[in-house]
NUMI-40917 format. One record per residue: residue number from 0; x, y, z of N, C-alpha, C, O in turn. Coordinates in steps of 0.1 Angstrom, whole numbers. Each point is the difference from the previous one (the first is absolute). Example, Ala and Ser with C-alpha at 12.3 -4.5 7.8 and 13.67 -1.06 7.14 Angstrom:
REM NUMI-40917
REC    n    n_x    n_y    n_z   ca_x   ca_y   ca_z    c_x    c_y    c_z    o_x    o_y    o_z
REC    0    132    -57     78     -9     12      0      9     12      0     10      0      7
REC    1    -14     11    -14      9     11      0     -8     11      8      5     11      1
END
This chain:
REM NUMI-40917
REC    n    n_x    n_y    n_z   ca_x   ca_y   ca_z    c_x    c_y    c_z    o_x    o_y    o_z
REC    0     32   -177    -75     19     -1     -1     11     -8      2     -7     -7      7
REC    1     18      3     -6     13     -7      3      8      6     -2     -2      9     -8
REC    2     13     -9     12     12     -1      4      8     -6      0     -1     -8      9
REC    3     11      8    -17      9    -17      4     14      7     15      9      8      2
REC    4    -16    -16      3     14     -1     11     17     -4     -1      3     -5    -11
REC    5      3      7     17     17     -4     -6      5    -11      2     12     -3     -1
REC    6    -24     -6      5      5    -15     -2     -5     -2    -14      8     -6     -8
REC    7    -19      9      2     -4      0    -18    -15     -7      4     -7     -6     -8
REC    8      6      7     23    -21     -7      2     -8     14     -1      5     11      3
REC    9    -14    -13     -8     -8     11      5     -5      7      8    -12     -4      2
REC   10     16     16      6     -8      3     11     -9      8     -2      4     10     -7
REC   11    -18    -10     12     -9      9      2     -1     12     -2     11      3      6
REC   12    -16     10    -10     -1     12      2     -3      4      7     -8     -9      3
REC   13      6     18      7     -9      8      3    -16     11      0     -7      8      6
REC   14     10    -16    -21    -11     12     -4     -5    -12    -15     -2      3    -12
REC   15      1    -16     17    -14     -7    -10      6    -13      1      7     -3      9
REC   16    -10     -6    -21      6    -13      0     -3      0    -18    -10      4     -5
REC   17     17     -9      1      1     -6    -18    -10    -13     -2     -7     -6      8
REC   18      8      3    -20     -6    -12     -3     12    -12      1     12      2     -1
REC   19    -19    -16      5     11      0     -2      4     -6    -14     -8     -2     -8
REC   20     19     -2      6     11      2     -9      2    -18     -6      2     -9      7
REC   21     -2      9    -18      7    -16     -4     13     -7      7      7      6      9
REC   22     -5    -13    -11     10     -9      8      9      2    -20     11      6     -2
REC   23    -14     -9     -3      5     -8    -14     -6     12     -8    -11      6      2
REC   24     27     -4    -14     -1      8    -10      2     -5    -11     12     -1     -3
REC   25    -21     -2     -7      0    -11    -14     13      7     -2      6      9      6
REC   26     -1    -15    -17     18      4     -7     -4     12    -12      6      9     -5
REC   27    -18    -16      2      1     12    -13     -5     13     -2     -1      8     -9
REC   28     -2     -7     25      1     15      3     12      9      1      9     -2      8
REC   29     -9     13    -16     16      9      1     -2      6     15     10      6      5
REC   30    -23     -8      4     -1     11     12    -11     -9      6     -7     -9     -5
REC   31      6     15     19     -9    -11     14    -12      6     -6      2     11     -6
REC   32    -15    -17      7    -10     14      1      1      6     10     -4     12      0
REC   33      9    -16      9     -2      9     11     13      6      7      3     -6     10
REC   34      7     16    -14     14     -1      4      2      0     13     -9      6      6
REC   35     22    -13      3     -2      3     13      2     12      9      8      8     -5
REC   36    -14     -5     16     -5      8      8     19      7      5     11     -5      3
REC   37    -18     21     -4     13      6      3      6     -4     16     -6     -3     10
REC   38     22      5    -11      6     -3     12     -5     12     12      0     12     -2
REC   39     -3    -18     14     -3      7     15     14      7     -1     10     -7      1
REC   40    -10     25     -5     10      8      4      5      0     15     -7      3     10
REC   41     20     -7     -9      2      9     14      2     11      6     -4     10     -7
REC   42      9     -8     17     -9      7      8     16     16     -4      0     12      3
REC   43     15    -25    -14      7     11     -6      2      4    -10      8      8     -5
REC   44    -20    -17      0    -10      6    -17     -2     13      6      7     10     -1
REC   45    -16    -12      6    -10     15      3      4     13      1     -4     10     -5
REC   46     19    -14     19      4     10      7      6      2    -11      2     12      1
REC   47      3    -15    -11     12      4    -12     -3     11     -6      8      8     -2
REC   48    -20     -7     -3     -5      9     -5    -11     16      9     -5     11     -3
REC   49      6    -20     14    -10      9     10      1     15      0     10      5     -5
REC   50    -15      0      9      1     18      4    -11      0      9    -10     -8      0
REC   51     13     15      6     -8      5     16     -3     14     -4     10      7     -3
REC   52    -20     -2      4    -11     12     -3     -7      6     13     -6     -7      8
REC   53      9     22     -8     -5      9     12    -15     10     -6      2     12     -1
REC   54    -11    -15     -2     -5     12    -10    -13      6      6    -11     -5      4
REC   55     18     19     -4    -10      9      4     -9      2      0     -2      4    -11
REC   56     -8     -3     19    -18      1     -3      0     15      1      8      8      3
REC   57    -26     -7     -5     -3     18     -3     -7      0     16     -1     10      6
REC   58     -6    -26     -1     -9      5      7      2    -13     11      2    -10     -6
REC   59     -3      9     20      2    -10      9     -7    -11     -7     -9      4     -8
REC   60     10    -21     10    -12     -6     -3      3    -14      8     10     -7     -3
REC   61    -18      4     10      5    -12     10     10      2      5     10     -8     -2
REC   62     -7     20     10     11      6      6     10      1     -7      9      4      7
REC   63     -5     -6    -19     13     -1     -9      0     19     -8     -9      5     -6
REC   64     19      0      7      6      9     -5     10     -2    -14      2      8     -9
REC   65      5    -21     13     10     -4    -13     -1    -11      1      4     -7     10
REC   66    -10      3    -21     -5    -17     -1     15    -11     -4      1     -4    -11
REC   67      8      2     19     12     -9     -6     -5    -16     -6     -7     -8      6
REC   68     12      6    -17     -1    -12     -8     15     -8     -7      9      8     -3
REC   69     -5    -24      0      3      3     -2     -1    -10    -12     -2    -12      3
REC   70      6     17    -18     -1    -11    -11     13     -5     -7     11      4      0
REC   71    -17    -17     -5      8     -6    -10      0     -3    -12    -11     -3     -3
REC   72     18      1     -5     -3     -7    -14     -1    -10     -2      7     -6      8
REC   73    -14     -4    -17      3    -14    -11     -2      1     -9     -4     11     -6
REC   74      6    -23      1     -8     -5    -17    -10     10     -1      1      9     -7
REC   75    -12    -12     15    -11      7     -5     -3     12      3    -11      5     -3
REC   76     20      3      8     -6     19      3      9     -3     17      9     -8      4
REC   77    -19     21      3      4      3      9     -6     -4     10    -12      0     -2
REC   78     18     -7     18    -16     -3      9      5     15     11      7     10     -2
REC   79    -15    -14     13      2     11     11     -6     -9     15     -8     -8      5
REC   80     18     16     -1     -1    -11     18      0     13     10     11      5      2
REC   81    -21      0      3     -9     14     10     -9     -6      5    -12      4      0
REC   82     15    -19      8    -10      1     13      3     11     10     11      6      0
REC   83    -22     -1      9      5      8      8      1     -1      6     -6     -9      7
REC   84     18     19      1     12     -3     14     -5     -7      8      6    -11      0
REC   85    -14     12      7     -7     -4     10     -7    -16     -4     -5     -8      9
REC   86      5      5    -21      0    -15     -2      8    -10      6     10     -1     -6
REC   87    -12     -8     16      8    -18      2      5     -4    -16     -5      4    -11
REC   88     16    -12     13      5     -3    -12    -12    -17    -12     -1     -5    -11
REC   89     -4      4     27    -11    -13     -6    -11      9     -7     -7     -9     -4
REC   90      2     19      1    -12      9     -3     11      4    -13     -1     -2    -12
REC   91     12      8     19      6      7    -16      7    -11     -8      6      6    -10
REC   92     -5    -15      9      2    -12     -8     -4      2    -17      6      0    -11
REC   93    -24      1     17     -8     -2    -13      5     11     -8      2     -5    -12
REC   94      1     18     13      5     11     -5     12     -2     -5      3      5    -11
REC   95      5    -13     17     15     -3    -16     -7     -8     -7      1      2    -12
REC   96    -13    -16     17     -3     -9    -12     -9      8    -12     -2     -2    -11
REC   97     -1     14     21     -5      5    -18     10     11     -8     -3      8    -10
REC   98     14     -9     16     10      7     -7      8     -9     -7      5      1    -12
REC   99     -5    -10     21      4    -10    -16     -3     -4    -11      5     -1    -11
REC  100    -22     -2     17     -5     -1    -15      1      9     -7      3     -2    -12
REC  101     -4     15     16     -1     10    -13     16     -1     -1      2      7     -9
REC  102      5    -10     11     14      4     -9      2    -13     -8     10      1     -8
REC  103    -18    -12      8      6    -13     -2     -7     -4     -9      4     -3    -12
REC  104    -16      4     17    -11     -7    -13    -10     12     -6     -5     -2    -11
REC  105      3     12     16     -7     13    -10    -17      0      9     -2     -5     11
REC  106     -7     14    -21    -15     -6      4     -8     -3     -6     -1      3    -12
REC  107     -5    -10     19     -9    -11    -11     -9      5    -10     -7      9      5
REC  108      4    -12    -15     -7     -3    -10     -8     16      3      6      2     10
REC  109    -12      6    -11     -8     10      0    -10     -3    -11      3     -5    -11
REC  110    -20     10     17    -15      0     -6     -5     16     -1    -12      3     -1
REC  111     24      8      2     -5     10      1      8     14     -7      8      2      9
REC  112     -6      5    -16     11      7     -1      1     14     12      9      8     -1
REC  113    -14     -8      5     -2     10      8    -10     -1     18     -8     -9      0
REC  114      9     16      8     -4     -3     12     -3     11     10      9      6      6
REC  115    -28     -5     -4     -3     13      3      8     -2     15      3    -10      6
REC  116      0     29     -2      4     -3     17     -7     13      5     -6      8     -8
REC  117      7     -6     21     -8      6      8     14     11      6     12     -3     -1
REC  118    -17     13      7     10     10      7      1     -2      7    -10     -4      5
REC  119     22      6      5     -3     -1     19      4     11      5      9      6     -4
REC  120    -21     -2     18      8      9      4      5     -2     17     -7     -2     11
REC  121     19      4    -12      0     -4     14     -7     12     16     -8     10      0
REC  122     15    -15      8     -8      5     12      0     14      4      1      5     11
REC  123     -3      2    -22      6     17     -3    -12      5      6    -11     -6      2
REC  124     14     20      0    -12      9      2    -11      5    -12      4     -1    -12
REC  125    -17      5     15    -10     -3    -14      3      9     -8     -5     -1    -11
REC  126     19     18     13     -1      1     -8     11     -3     -6      0      9     -9
REC  127     11    -17      7     10     -4     -5    -10     -8    -16      2      3    -12
REC  128    -10    -12     16     -3     -9    -10     -3      5    -17      6     -2    -11
REC  129    -16      8     14      6      6    -15      4      4     -8     -5      2    -11
REC  130     22      0     14     10      0      1      7    -12    -10      4      1    -12
REC  131     -5    -18     26      1    -11     -5     -4     -7    -10      6     -9     -7
REC  132    -19     14      8     -6     -9    -10      3      8    -14     -2     -6    -11
REC  133      5     18     12      5      6    -16     10     -8     -6      1      1    -12
REC  134      7    -10     19     10     -9     -6     -3    -10     -7      7     -5     -8
REC  135    -25      1     14     -2    -12    -11     -9      6    -10    -11      4      3
REC  136     16     -5    -15    -11      5    -11    -11     -5     -4      2      1    -12
REC  137    -11     -4     13    -12     -5     -5     -8    -14      9     -7    -10     -2
REC  138     13     18     11      0    -17      6    -18      5     13     -1     10      6
REC  139     -8    -22     -6    -15      1     -2      0     -5     20    -10      0      7
REC  140     23     -3     -4     -5    -13     11     13     13      8      8      7     -6
REC  141    -10     -9     22      8      5      8      4     -7     18     -9     -1      8
REC  142     19     -3     -6      0    -10      8      9     11     14     11      6     -1
REC  143    -23     -8     16      2     14      4      9     -9     15     -9     -7      7
REC  144     22      5     -2     -1     -3     16     -7     12     12      1     12      0
REC  145     -5    -22      6     -4      4     13      3     -4     13     10     -7     -2
REC  146    -12      7     10     -1     -6     15     19     -3      4      7     -9      6
REC  147     -4     26    -12     16     -1      5      0      8     15     -7      8      6
REC  148     24    -18     -3     -2      3     15      1     14      3      8      7     -6
REC  149    -16     -2     15      3     16      6     -8      7     -9      1     12      0
REC  150     -9    -17     -7    -15      6     -7    -10     -2      3      0     -9      8
REC  151    -16     16    -11     -5     -3      5    -11     -4    -14      4      0    -12
REC  152    -15     -4     15    -17      1     -4     -4      6    -11     -4     -3    -11
REC  153      9     17     21     -7     12    -10     11      2    -14     -4      1    -12
REC  154     18      1     15     10      1     -8     -5     -9     -9     -5      5     -9
REC  155      6    -22     10     -8     -9    -14    -11      5     -7      1      0    -12
REC  156    -13      7     20     -8      0    -10      3     17     -6     -4      4    -11
REC  157      7      0     16      7     15    -10      7     -3    -12     -4      3    -11
REC  158     20    -14     14      6     -8    -11     -9     -5    -11      1      7    -10
REC  159     -8    -14     10     -8     -7     -7    -11      2     -8     -5     -7     -9
REC  160     -2     25     19    -12      5     -7      8      8    -10     -8      5     -9
REC  161     23     -2      6      8      8     -7     -1     -8    -11     -7      2    -10
REC  162     13    -12     14      2     -9    -15    -13     -6     -6     -1     -5    -11
REC  163    -14      8     22     -8     -6    -10     -3     16     -9     -4     -2    -12
REC  164      6     11     15     -2     13     -5     10     -4    -14     -1      8    -10
REC  165      6    -14     10      7      4    -16      2    -15     -6      6     -1    -11
REC  166     -8     -9     16      0    -13     -6    -15     -8      1     -6      3     11
REC  167      2     -9    -17    -13     -9      2      2     -9      8    -10     -1      8
REC  168     22     -7     -5     -3    -17      6     15      2      8     11      0     -4
REC  169    -20      0     20     13      3     10     -4    -11      5    -11     -5      3
REC  170     27     -2      1     -4    -12     12     12      3      6      8      9     -3
REC  171     -9    -19     16     11      3     11      3     -6      4     -4    -12     -1
REC  172     17     17      8      8    -12      7      4      5     14      3     12      3
REC  173     -4    -23      6      1      4     18      9     -8      1      4     -1     12
REC  174      6    -10    -22     10     -8      5      3     -9     15     11     -5      4
REC  175    -23      4      1    -10     -8      8      5     11     15      6     -5     10
REC  176    -11     15    -11      5     15      7    -14     -3     11      1      3     12
REC  177    -12    -10    -18    -12      0     13     -4    -11      5      2    -10     -7
REC  178     -8      9     20     -6     -7      6    -14     -4     -8     -3      5    -11
REC  179     -5    -17     18    -10     -1    -14    -13      9      4    -10     -1     -7
REC  180     10     10     17    -14     11      5      9     13     -5     -7      7     -7
REC  181     19     -2      7      4      9     -7      0      1    -13      0     10     -8
REC  182      1    -25      5      0     -3    -22    -17      8      4     -3     11     -4
REC  183     -4    -18     10    -16      1     -4     -6     15     -3     -5      5    -10
REC  184      9      2     22      0     14      4     12      9    -13     -1     12     -3
REC  185      7    -17     -1      8      7     -7     -9      0    -18     -5     10     -5
REC  186      5    -24     -1     -8      0     -9    -16      8     -1     -2      7    -10
REC  187     -5     -7     17    -10      9      7      2     15     -4     -7      7     -7
REC  188     20     -4     13      1     17      2      4      4    -15     -3     10     -6
REC  189     12    -21     -1      8      3    -14     -9     -1    -11     -1      8     -9
REC  190     -7    -18     11    -14      7     -9      5     -9    -12     11     -5      2
REC  191    -16      3    -13     -1     -7    -17     20     -1     -2      9      8      2
REC  192     -7    -20     -6     12     -9     -3     -3     -7     -9    -10     -7     -2
REC  193     24      8     -5     -3    -15    -10      0    -16      8     -6    -10     -4
REC  194     16     11     18      4    -10     10     13      7     11      8      9      0
REC  195    -10    -16      5      7     -2     14     11    -10      1     -1    -12     -1
REC  196     14     22      3     12    -15     -4      2     -2     17     -1      8      9
REC  197      2    -19     -9      9     -5     14     -6     14     12      5     11      3
REC  198    -15    -17      0     -8     11      9      7     -1     11      5     10      6
REC  199     -3    -24     -1      7     -5     15     10    -13     -3      1     -4    -11
REC  200      5      1     20      9     -7      2      2    -18     -7     11     -4     -5
REC  201    -23     -2      7      1    -14      3    -12      2     -9     -8      9     -2
REC  202     10    -28     -4     -8     -1    -10    -16     -6     10     -9     -4     -7
REC  203      7      3     19    -17      1      7     -6     11      2    -12      2     -1
REC  204     24      7      4     -3     14     -2    -11      9    -12    -11      5      1
REC  205     20     -7    -13     -7      0     -8     -8     -2     -4     -7      7     -6
REC  206      4    -24     10    -17     -2     -4     -8      1      8    -11     -5     -2
REC  207     14     13     20     -8      5      7    -10     14     -7    -11      3     -1
REC  208     32      5     -8    -11     12     -7     -9     -5    -10    -12      2      1
REC  209     16     -7     -9     -7     -6    -10    -16     -5     -1     -9      3     -9
REC  210      9    -10     21    -14      3      6     -5     13      5    -12     -3      3
REC  211     14     13      0     -1     13      4     -5      6     -7    -12      3      2
REC  212     20      0    -15     -4      9    -10     -6     -4    -12     -3    -11     -5
REC  213      2     24      1     -4     -2    -17     10      0     -9     -1     -5    -12
REC  214     13     11     17      9      4    -13      9     -9     -1      8      0     10
REC  215     -4    -11    -22     14     -8     -2     12      2      7      6     10      4
REC  216     -2    -21     -2      7      2      6     13     -9     -5     -2    -12     -1
REC  217     15     16     -1     12     -6     -4      8     -4     11      0      7     10
REC  218     11    -19    -12     10     -2      7     13      3     -5     -1     -1    -13
REC  219     10      4     15     15     -3     -3      9     -1      8     10     -2     -6
REC  220     -8      3     22     10     -5      7     -7    -15      4      8     -9      3
REC  221    -20      8     -1      0    -15      4     -2    -11     -9     -2    -12      1
REC  222      3     20    -13      5    -12    -10     15     -2     -9      3    -10     -7
REC  223      5     22      9     14      0     -2     13     -2      7     11     -3     -4
REC  224    -22      6     22      9     -2      9     -6    -13      6     -2     -1     12
REC  225     -1     -6    -18     -8    -15      7      4    -13     -3      4     -4    -10
REC  226     -4     -1     22      9    -14     -6    -11     -6    -11      2     -5    -11
REC  227    -16      6     18     -8     -5    -10    -12      7    -13    -12     -1      3
REC  228     15      6    -11     -5     15     -5    -14     -7     -6     -7      8     -6
REC  229      1    -20      8     -9     -4     -4    -15      4     12    -12      1     -2
REC  230     21      0     16    -11     -1     11    -11     12     -3    -12     -2      0
REC  231     17     14     -3     -9     13     -8    -12     -9     -7    -10      2      6
REC  232      9     -9    -15     -7     -3     -5    -11     -8      6    -13      1     -1
REC  233     23    -13      8     -7     -8      9    -11      3     13     -9     -7      5
REC  234     15     23     -1    -10     -2     11     -4     13     -1     -1      7      9
REC  235     -4     -2    -29    -10     12     -8      6      9      9     -8      3      9
REC  236     21      3     -8      3     10      9      7     13    -12      9      8      2
REC  237    -17    -10    -14      5     11     -9     -5      0    -15      0    -12     -4
REC  238     -3     20     -5     -5      6    -12      9     -1    -10     -4     -4    -10
REC  239     17      7     12      4      2     -5     16     -3      6      2      0     12
REC  240     11     -4    -24     11      0      5      6      0     -9      0     -3    -12
REC  241     12     12     24      9     11      1     13     -9     -4      5     -6     10
REC  242      2      3    -22      9     -5     -4     17     13      0      2     13      1
REC  243      8    -28     -2     13     12     -5     12    -11      2      2     -7     10
REC  244      3      9    -18     13    -13     -8      9     -3      9      3    -11      3
REC  245      1     20      2     14      2      8     -2     -7     12      9     -9      3
REC  246    -21     10      5     -1    -11     14     -6    -10    -10      7    -10      3
REC  247    -14      6    -13     -6    -14      4      7     -7    -10     -4     -9     -7
REC  248     21     15      6     14    -10     -8      0      0    -15      9     -4     -8
REC  249    -24     14      5      5      1    -18     -7      0     -9     -8     -9      2
REC  250      6     14    -11    -14      1    -11     -4    -15     -1    -12     -2      0
REC  251     16     -4     -1     -8    -10     -5     -4    -13     17     -8     -8     -1
REC  252     13     10     10    -10      4     14     -5      4     -2     -9     -7      3
REC  253      3     20     -8    -13     11      0    -12     -7     -8    -11     -3      4
REC  254     18      0    -15     -9      2     -9    -11    -19      3    -11     -4     -3
REC  255     23     -3     11     -7    -12      5    -11     -3      9     -9     -9      0
REC  256     16     22     10    -10      4     13    -14      6     -9    -12     -4      2
REC  257     15     12    -10    -12      6     -5    -15     -5     -2    -12      2      2
REC  258     24    -13    -11     -9    -12    -11    -11    -10     16    -10     -6     -1
REC  259     16      8     11     -4    -10     13    -13      9      7    -10     -4      7
REC  260     13     13     -9     -6     12     17    -16      4    -14      0      4    -12
REC  261    -10     -6     20    -16     -2     -6     -2     18      3    -11      1      5
REC  262     16      9     -8     -5     11      1     12      8     -4     11     -4      3
REC  263    -13     15     -9      2     10     -9     21      3      7      5     -6      9
REC  264     -1     14    -15     14     -6     -1      6     22     -4     -5      8     -8
REC  265     10     -6     14      8     13     -6     16     -2      3      3     -3     11
REC  266      5      6    -20     17     -2      5      5      9      2      4      7     -9
REC  267     -1     -5     21     12     15      6     13     -4      0      3    -11     -2
REC  268      8     22      4     12      2     -1      1     -1     16    -10      2      7
REC  269     21     -6     -2      8      4     14     10     10      0     11     -2      3
REC  270    -16     14     -7      9     12      0      9     -7     -6      8     -5      8
REC  271     -6      4    -22      9     -7     -7      6      8    -11     -6      6     -9
REC  272     18     -7     11      7      7    -12     -4     -2    -16    -10     -6     -1
REC  273     14     10     -8     -4     -2    -17      5    -14      0     -8     -8     -5
REC  274     18      3      9      3    -18     -2    -14    -10      6     -5    -11     -5
REC  275      1     18     18     -8     -9      6    -13      6     -9     -1     -6    -10
REC  276     -7     16     13    -10      4    -11     -1     -7    -11    -11     -4     -2
REC  277     21      1     -6      2     -6    -14     -5    -14     -1     -5     -6    -10
REC  278     11     -1     25    -11    -15      6    -15      1     -1     -8     -7     -6
REC  279      6     19     15    -13      3      8     -9     -2    -17     -8     -9     -3
REC  280     12     18     -3     -8      3    -10     -1    -11    -11    -10     -4     -6
REC  281     25     -2      6      1    -14    -12    -13     -7      9    -10      0     -7
REC  282     10     -7     23    -11     -6      4    -11      4     -8     -4     -6    -10
REC  283     -3     18     15    -14      4     -5      0      0    -13    -10     -5     -5
REC  284     20      8     -4     -1     -3    -17     -7    -11     -3     -9      0     -9
REC  285     14    -16     18     -3    -14     -4    -10     -4      8     -3    -12      2
REC  286     -5     22      5    -15     -4      7     -7     -6     -5      2      5    -11
REC  287    -12    -14      9     -7     -1    -11    -16     12      0     -5      6    -10
REC  288      1     -6     27     -9      8      3      4     14      7      4     -2     11
REC  289     -5     13    -14      2      9      7     -9     16      0      1      9     -8
REC  290     -6     -9     13     -7      9     -4     -3     12     12    -10      7      1
REC  291     21     -7      8     -1     13      9     12      5     -4      9     -7     -5
REC  292     -8     24     10     13      9     -3     17     -7     14      1      2     12
REC  293      8     -9    -21     10     -3     10      6     13      7     -2     11     -4
REC  294      9    -15     13      6     10     10     20     -1     -8     11      3      6
REC  295    -13     -6    -17     18      6     -8      5     11     -5     10      1     -8
REC  296    -20     11     15      7     11     -6     11     10     10      3     12     -1
REC  297      3    -23     12      4      8     14     16      5     -8      7      9      6
REC  298     -4    -13    -15     19      3     -5    -10     17      0      7      4     -9
REC  299    -16      7     11      1      8      2      5     10     10      2     12     -1
REC  300      0    -22     12      0      0     11     14      2      5      2      2     12
REC  301      8     -2    -21     14     -2      1      4     16     -9     -4      2    -11
REC  302     11      6     18      8     10     -9     11     -5     -9      3      7    -10
REC  303      4    -21     14     12     -2    -14     -8    -17      4     -4     -5     10
REC  304      5     -1    -21     -3    -14     -2     12     -7     -3      9      9     -1
REC  305     -4    -19     -2      9    -10     -7      0      1    -11     11     -4     -6
REC  306    -24     10     -3     -3     -6    -17     -8     10     -2      1      8      8
REC  307     -8     -6    -18     -8      9     -3    -14     -7      6     -4    -12     -2
REC  308     -2     23      8    -12     -6      6    -14     -4     -8     -3      9     -7
REC  309     -6    -20      6    -12     -1     -9     -8     12      1     -8      6      8
REC  310     12     -5    -18     -5     14     -4    -22     -1     -2     -5     -5    -10
REC  311     -4     11     20     -8      1     -5    -10      3    -11     -2     11     -4
REC  312     -1    -16      2     -9      6    -12    -18     -4     -3     -4    -11      1
REC  313     -2     20     -3    -17     -2      6      2    -11      8      0    -12     -3
REC  314      1     15     11      0     -7      9      7    -14      3      1     -6     11
REC  315      4      3    -20      2    -12     -1     22     -6     -2      7     10     -5
REC  316     -2    -16      7     14     -4     -2      0    -13    -10    -10     -8     -4
REC  317     23      8      1      1     -9    -14     12    -11      9     10      4      6
REC  318    -15    -17     -9     11     -5      5     21     -1    -12      4     -3    -12
REC  319      1      5     21     15     -4     -9     11      3      6      0      8      9
REC  320     11    -14    -15     14     -3      8      6     10      5      1     11     -6
REC  321      6    -13     19      8     12      6     10      0     -2      4    -12     -2
REC  322      7     24      2     17     -7      0      4     16      7      0     11     -5
REC  323      4    -17     22      2     15      6     15     11    -12      6     -1    -10
REC  324     -8     13     24      7     11    -12     13     -4      6      0     -9      8
REC  325     13     17    -12     14     -3      4      3      7     14      6     -6      9
REC  326    -13     21     -8      2      8     10    -14     -1     10    -10      7      0
REC  327     13    -19     10    -15     -1      9      8      3     12     12     -2      2
REC  328    -25      7      7      4      8     20      6    -13      5     -9     -6      5
REC  329     22     -3     -5      4    -10     11     -6      4     13     -5     11      3
REC  330      5    -24      6      3      3     12     13      2      5      8     -2     -8
REC  331     -6      5     17     11     -1     10      7    -12     -1     -7     -9      0
REC  332     17      7      0     13    -13      0     -8    -10     16     -2    -13      0
REC  333     -2     23     11     -4    -10     11    -15     -8     -2     -3    -11      5
REC  334     -3     17    -13    -14      0     -1      2    -14    -15     -8    -10     -1
REC  335     14     12     -5      4     -8    -11      2    -11      6     -7    -10     -3
REC  336     17      9     12      3    -12      7    -10     -7      4     -2    -12      0
REC  337     -3     23      3    -17     -8     15     -5     -7    -13      0    -12     -1
REC  338     -3     20     -7    -11    -13    -15      5     -8     -2     -5    -11      1
REC  339     20     11     -6      8    -11     -5     -1    -14      7     -5    -11     -5
REC  340     11     12     19     -7     -3     16    -16    -10     -2     -5    -11      3
REC  341      0     23    -10    -15    -10      5     -3     -7     -9     -6    -10      3
REC  342      9     12    -18     -3     -9     -7      6    -11     -5     -5     -7     -8
REC  343     17      6     13      5    -16      6     -2     -5     11      8     -9      3
REC  344    -19     11      6     -3     -5     15    -16     -5    -14     -3    -12      0
REC  345     -2     20     -8    -14     -3     -2      4    -12    -12     -5    -11     -3
REC  346     15     16     -1     11    -12    -16     -2    -13      6     -4    -11     -6
REC  347      9     13     17      3    -13      6    -12    -11      7     -1    -12     -1
REC  348    -10     27      9    -14    -12      0    -12     -4    -13     -9     -9     -2
REC  349     15     18     -6     -4     -8    -12     -2    -13     -3    -10     -7      1
REC  350     25      5     -7     10    -10     -1     -2    -14      8     -1    -11     -5
REC  351      2     14     19     -3    -12     11     -5    -11     -1    -11      0      6
REC  352     14    -10     -9    -12    -14     -2     -2     -2     10     -8     -8      3
END
């Protein structure tokens, strides 16, 4: 997909490439076969409709109790710009590309009308697990966070066991928190799981763990925060790829990467609002092959969302267009300025030649 630059020349967008267009248009056509691409919106265009929200959460997740996000509208709907606050602009710019794609192009054509999702359990005490899973009606898979700083392996074992008592399939996510040896010991102690997501920080470490254990290994950060996401495949470091729309630069970029990776794919959220979740579900709905439950039910974490959260029915969600409400939990004036300035910097990086 391309956008038109202000000079009239087409500039490749951060979320894929388009087919070459024929220069000539026969005079007998009323309209070109391929209409010209939309113009890349300016930062002022995006900020004209922008709203910065601060969403309270039921449970702390990734160290966050209030999730901030900037949302904006375009001709195709709404987009979200919500890279985590610690991310540098060079990394955050792909999140802006994803938001622009959603607002100005909309989702790719779907091949399914529903997406199976998993429940997500943060690093809570084992006695809180049942209440959290109850928010996900009909799910048959749960992802449990492990390797939380300040907690022990015994805490992880108890939390996973509590989830296993309630749901048939359990997967765990360490967010790169273990060394190779710690990962090997933890996998043995925790027992049977569907897969272990990002047990260690580097691709090389994932490959070492994969050779040492029989449980499948999934890569998340080693793909979405990597200069070359294909290194995971090149080093035989994972069995499953966990893909997220915003860090990869958009729905079409995710679908294109999924087609290149020689492994199963799971689409997951990046603690998205309902606007970002619509993009994640849109990408999952467009994948030709999708055999595992996706991490697209995290709207349950929010006390309030920007719009009606995606309702989980029989363990699935359905793609739909999201329209934010009028009475939004807006961020403070100071935080709003911070997000506006961040968007301008990232937009400059996206459009710089």
